[in-house]
C-alpha angles and dihedrals in degrees: 000000000000109000124192134158106266118234129170090252095050091048091050094048097046111107136164112267117246112268095025128103095214143350135201139207125180133214114251092203101050118040113227098021113118144162121230118197127194134166088274097055139278136292137191113246136184123214129186142137125260125175088358091301129112114243122196119188127183111229099186149283113312091228094054096040123061118221092248092052091048091052091049091051091048090053090050091052091046091053091049092053091047086057090054096253123133109227090211091058092046091052092048090051091051092049090050092047091051091048091049091049092051091046091050092050090051093051093045092053138245122315116277091249088078091059089042090058090051090048094051092047091051097047103031097098091057094054133083122237095263094047091050090048090052090057091050095048098048092051102040126124120239109263104185093265099054130037119241119279117274093246096043096096090055094043090054087065122083113263092249090060095057090102131156090259095053093045093045091054090049092048093051091052097044097040090058090052105037113359099179093050092045091052092052093045092050090052091051091047092050092053090046093053091048089053091049091051089059094052117086089214094060106019096101093049103056140071101215096197096046091114100040104093093033091056092049091051095051117105112269115250117254116238113247120230104177108146139151114254123218093254091050096060097086098051090042094053092043091054097041094048088055094057107122094223104077093196093057091043092052092043094055094047091047091049091055095044097046102033089222124154119260094246091047091058098040087052093052115120129197088248087064093057118084109191091175098060096021102240140131123211108210127194100230129220087234136353103295136194107302093359127134128202091359096307136106131195119222133176121276100223121211098254094044088047089055090050092051094045088055090050090048091055090048092048093049094049110098120223122248119296093256091057092046091052092049091051090051091052089052090052093248107109114198120257134155115276119252089217121090093212096040132179123198091196100050119089090226091053093234138090113288111171121025094155098086094055090042093052090049090051090050090052092051090050093046091237126146121255114293122183124216088251087051087068088059090049089049092056092055093045098045092048088069089071086069092048087236114178110264091229091057092053091045091052093049092048094045099244116157113251110262102195135057093243091053092047099047112013107039118076105160117192120224092254091060091049089047093054092056095036093055090049090053092048094048091049092051092047092048091053088049092050093244122140110232112241093238142325126283101259094035091052092052093049096046095045091046091052092049095039 
């Protein structure tokens, strides 16, 4: 047998001589590694003896395999033979194992993510934006930028394998890493399994109570109490007003001065803002006091109105002509955004993540951590300085009435809410050292005239 030291060039240049069916050369450095050439090309091979018989195994096409990879595979096969194992038998066993695994997966049913997609499609219209987004995030695939959703490993399993043991192991691992997220994901999974149990298509594949005891055994969430104090208002406003992104700056100030939920504000459209009669129509998380069809109407106070008017001017100002031409070429002609808190970069067209800028502003001001929901909590807490009726604050914030009198005997008109809401805003601005834009009555008259 012709033996030469294999190099990439020699491998590339080796061809089958004219008139021959095949030709071989062998590597002088690695016993057993050879190159077989035919009229159709060349392939790396490995040849050795096992049980006194010669064994020849094709490694792969010399174009697809590098020389280093071929040598590594030859060494692996050599080690296998030294251990008394026939590589052909090992390969056949692997092929059979793969076939059995695929067959088992087919008989056990599709992965649970298929049923999850059906569940989301069936229930989506009944969910709010945040709840729907939670379902998307916990089940997402990893995409290179974001890790896979917390429930994805479980949803890759067939439904009939979502047992108490599998879920318990998952819960132990995820609770140690991110307890709040694990608690939410487990709650979503439990509701999903209950839905599957009610569907003839999936009823025989699920264990509806697989999450029950696990959920009861999880650590209870700690109540949050982050809230701006009276003496923190000035540094907070100073830092937030200096945020470069005007949309985020206005969003954070509006969140504090209205007590609205994050999703309620990010979902606010210009059609929901009435500058003439100074009101905001908010799509509520749930039917609130005085609300209809899942909405509530609250006052548009003077300072918040000035913030939104500034955003409206910014939104209605077209970019430079070069940018407009580029957008036309891309098939996306420029037009003002329908969203109050808009984002040109976000796929949805509206603000997605104000927390990063807010946290940076808190650091600059030397203030403790404050969540976006903490701004809502701050509105309710700071309103007590004005001795504002609790029911008024609850109605502005969209809390469900908790007492019989509130449910059946309190119907507060918008003007009454406005009187208290403007007092709260003026008090907050005064503590922050900010001059209110104009007084209550004057604001109404001027805005009505310019409406």
